[in-house]
N, C-alpha and C positions, 0 to 999 in steps of 0.2 A: 553614439547611444547603442547599448550591448544588451541585447535579451539573452538568456541562455533557455533552451528547453527545458521541462523536466525530462527524465529518464525516458524513455518509449516516445517520445514527441519528436516528430522530425525537423521541422521549422517552425517556428511560432510567430503571431504579429499581434501588434497591439488590436484588440477588438472594438470596432468602430460601431455606433446605434444605427449607421444605415446598412451595415451589412448583410447578408444574408447567408444562413449557414446550412451545410449539408450535413444534416445530423445521423447519426448512426441508424439504421432502423431498428424497431422494436424487437429485441431479441438475438441480437448480432452482437459481437465485441469487437473491438479495435484490434487490429493484427496483432501487435506490438505484445498483448498481453499473453498472448498463448504461446509467448518465447520466454517469460519472465517466471524462474521456480521462485521468487518471493516477490512483495508486493508490499509500500510503505502501509503502516496503519496510523489512524491520528488518534487522539487522548480517549476521544468518546468514542471509538470502536472497540475498544478491549471487548467490552462486555457483549457484544453480538460477534466479532471474530473470533475470543476465545473456544466459542462454541464448537467452531469447524475447521482450523487452523492451529497449528504449533505457533506460538507469538514468541518470538526470539528478536534479540540484540544484535545489529551487526554495525561493522564502521569499515569506513573505506580509508582510515588515515591511522591504521595500527593504533587503533586503541584510544586516540585522541578525543575521538567525539563519537556518538553512538547514536544508532533511528533505531526504532523496534519496526520489524516486518513478520508480514502474515507470511509461513512457509508454504508454498502451494505444490511442490516437486521435490523427488529426491536426486534428480538429476540438472546437470546443468540446461540452460533452457527447457525444462519441463514445466508445463502447468497442466496440473491434474484435475483441475476443476473447470479449465475451457475445454468446451465442446460444439461440435457442428452447427448446432442449433444454438449457441448459447452458453452461459454460466451452467454449473452443473445445479438442478432443482433443490431448494432446499438449504444451498450455502448459503451465506452471506455474501455480498458482492461489492467487495471494499469501496470504497467512494474514490479512489485511484482511478477505478473503471467508469465510474459512473459518473465524473466527472468531463468527460473526453467527448468533443477535443478543444474544452476552455479549460483555462489552466489559471493562476495567480503567480507571477511571479517579481523578481525585485529588477528593475532597471540598473546599469551601470554606465556612467555617465561620464567621460574623460576620464574612467578608470577608479570613479569613485561611487560605490553602492549605495543605491538610493534607499530611505526607509521606506516609502512607499511604494504599495504593491499594485501592478499593471495586471488588468483582467484582459487574457491573452487568448488566441485561438488556434487551432493548427489550419497552417497555410493551407493545405492540401482541401482543408472543409470549407471554404471560404467560397460560395456561390458566387454567379456571374448571371445577371440579367435577372429574371423570375425564377430562376432556379434555386432551391433551399428555401428553408423556413426564416420568416422574418422574426425578430428578437423583440422590435420595437414598432410602433405603431406610425403613421404618418406625421402627427403630431409629438415624435419622437418619444410618446408614452411606455411604459417596459409593458410588454404582454403577459399573458398568466405564465407563458410556458418560460421567459426569461426569468421572472421573478423566482421561478423556483429554482431555475440553474443559480441564479445570483445568491439564492439564499446557501444551497449546499457549496460555492464556493467560498462563500465568507464563512461560515462557519467551520469548513474544514481549513481552512487558513491560520484560523483563530486556533483549531486544533493543534495544528501543527508547532505553532509558538509553544504551544503548553505542553508539547509532547517533548520538544527542543529542554525547555526549563526541567523538567521529568529526568532525562536521559541525562544532562548535566548533573544534576542532583544527585540520582542515584551512582554514576561515575564519579563523583567526589566523596561520596562515603565509601566508596572502593567495595561496592555491594556486588559486581560482576566479575564473572570469571568465563574464561573458553569453554566451549566444549564442542565434542564432534556427534554425531550420529551414525550409526554401524548396523547395518540390516544385511539378510541374507535373503533370498528368495526359494520359493519350492524349488523351482528349477536349478537349483545352484549359482545363480548369480548373486554375486556380494556387492553391497554400495556405500560410499559414505560421503558425509556432508561436514564439511568443515567451515569454519571462518563464523562460527554462531557464537553467540555469549548468552548466558544467563545470568540470573540473581541467585547468588550463592545462600540457600535458605539458613545455612550455617551461621551465615553472618549478620543476621539481622538480630541475632540476641545480645550481641556484642556493641549495637548503636548505643548512643547516650539519650538522654530523656529530650533532649533537645531536638536533637536529629530525627528522634522519633516523633517526637509532637510535630514537626516540619511535615513527615511524609504521610501522617493521618489527614492533615491542616490542609494539605494540598492535595488531595485525593490520591495521591501517588502509592500509599500502603496497599490500598485498593486493587488499584493497577498490578502492583507486584503477585500478588496472590492468585489475579487474573491469570497473568503471565506463567507463573509456575504452574497451574491446573491445566494450562492451553499444551503443556509438553507432552501431556499423554497422547495428543492428536496425533502425534508420529506413527502411534501403532495404526490409528485410521488412513495417515496418509499412505502406510506400506501396506494394507489391505486394498489400498484404491488403484496403489502400482501392481497389484499381484492380478486383479483381477481384469488390468488393462492388457498386462503382459499374458493371461491366460486365451484375452480377446483375439491376439494377434497371433499367437501358434497356430499352426494348422490341427488337425483334429486326426487324433492318433487312429491307427488302422485297426480293426481287432482281425 
């Protein structure tokens, strides 16, 4: 049996009801989130995430498949929303962060990927003895904390399936185009963010009636416009970056 961890997780193991788990203290972030300049977003997250982040499409196989991500930084391994005391106040915290140290993954048995999803946990967060927190009672009944976590995991996984369908349809309709973001900071430094895709708004008018109806029926058209509106948040990212650079630069002497 082979289990592949999601990006950022070190090693995961199937979660057992008898296990106690060391949950991250309130207000803290998993270490890997500080090194991500983009993070996956699910179908239902578009409406909340579009207010704070540019939502773009990425591809790890040269345009064969796509996935939507929230852009968190303008350079590699930069998360402008991760702070020492947690996520930036007032900004939406993606479910990818909130589900940690748990996740759901497909299992490969003898080289064949299984349809069922398995709830797993980061191995480093499995507690020993009486450490950590129990998720189930002595009678293996779920405790309130676990019920909340399981609901998040189940809804997030279902949303990921919907977003995979969305990306397949948008790509099949030929709506995606590559683009790059270029910017100059006040200090003269320049930066460029590549490898992103966006919906070409001009192509929407060439959809036939059946395609347009399908996008509306599946709720994809609404996500397309949320995605297009969110691209204005690149300017807000640049403001965050400029503020961070200003804080790290030594004060000038008069």
